[in-house]
C-alpha positions in Angstrom: -119.2 -58.4 -96.4 -122.5 -59.9 -96.4 -125.7 -58.0 -96.2 -127.6 -58.1 -92.7 -130.6 -60.2 -92.6 -133.5 -57.8 -92.9 -136.5 -60.0 -92.3 -137.4 -58.8 -88.6 -137.0 -55.1 -89.7 -139.3 -56.0 -92.5 -141.8 -57.6 -90.0 -141.7 -54.7 -88.0 -143.0 -52.6 -90.8 -145.3 -55.1 -92.1 -147.0 -56.8 -89.0 -150.0 -54.9 -87.7 -150.8 -54.9 -83.8 -153.6 -57.9 -83.2 -155.1 -56.2 -80.0 -155.4 -53.2 -77.7 -155.5 -49.7 -78.3 -153.2 -49.7 -81.2 -154.8 -52.7 -83.0 -154.1 -52.6 -86.5 -151.5 -50.3 -86.4 -148.2 -51.1 -87.8 -145.4 -52.1 -85.1 -143.3 -49.7 -86.1 -145.5 -47.1 -85.9 -146.7 -47.6 -82.2 -145.8 -44.6 -79.7 -142.9 -45.1 -77.6 -144.7 -44.8 -74.3 -146.8 -48.0 -75.2 -143.7 -49.8 -75.9 -142.3 -48.9 -72.4 -145.7 -50.1 -71.0 -145.0 -53.5 -72.3 -141.1 -53.1 -71.3 -142.5 -52.7 -67.6 -145.2 -55.1 -67.4 -143.8 -57.7 -70.2 -144.1 -58.4 -73.4 -146.3 -60.9 -75.1 -144.8 -64.5 -75.5 -143.5 -65.5 -78.8 -142.8 -63.8 -82.3 -145.1 -60.8 -81.5 -143.4 -60.2 -77.9 -140.1 -60.4 -79.9 -141.1 -57.9 -82.3 -142.5 -55.6 -79.9 -139.3 -55.6 -77.6 -137.0 -55.2 -80.9 -139.0 -52.1 -81.9 -138.8 -50.8 -77.9 -134.8 -51.5 -78.3 -135.1 -49.6 -81.7 -136.7 -46.6 -80.2 -135.1 -46.5 -77.0 -131.5 -46.4 -78.7 -132.8 -43.6 -81.5 -132.3 -46.0 -83.8 -135.9 -45.4 -86.0 -133.6 -44.3 -89.1 -132.5 -48.1 -89.3 -136.1 -49.0 -90.9 -136.3 -45.8 -93.7 -134.4 -47.6 -96.4 -136.7 -50.9 -95.6 -139.7 -48.8 -95.8 -138.6 -47.3 -99.1 -137.7 -50.4 -100.7 -141.2 -52.0 -99.4 -142.9 -48.8 -100.9 -141.1 -48.8 -104.0 -141.8 -52.7 -104.3 -145.4 -52.3 -103.9 -145.8 -49.6 -105.8 -145.5 -51.8 -108.7 -148.2 -54.2 -107.5 -150.6 -51.2 -106.5 -149.9 -50.9 -102.7 -147.5 -50.5 -99.8 -147.2 -50.1 -95.8 -149.5 -47.2 -95.0 -149.9 -45.1 -92.0 -152.7 -46.5 -89.8 
């Protein structure tokens, strides 16, 4: 069995929101009500919209724990380099 591609999940953890009330906060840390607002009013076009929509689906379905192993992996890899995803 092949391992799933985690690139999109990694992007949810590493990509900051580029605008708005939560500018510079990583997408995985955005509050649910903010993602619900986009769901009602329309997600932005392109990759950002896809990431926000994906995070909305993850939170709506209670699947936040899917991100934990990836967060830990990224933190461990970044500790060796002196950084890591932080809570913004």
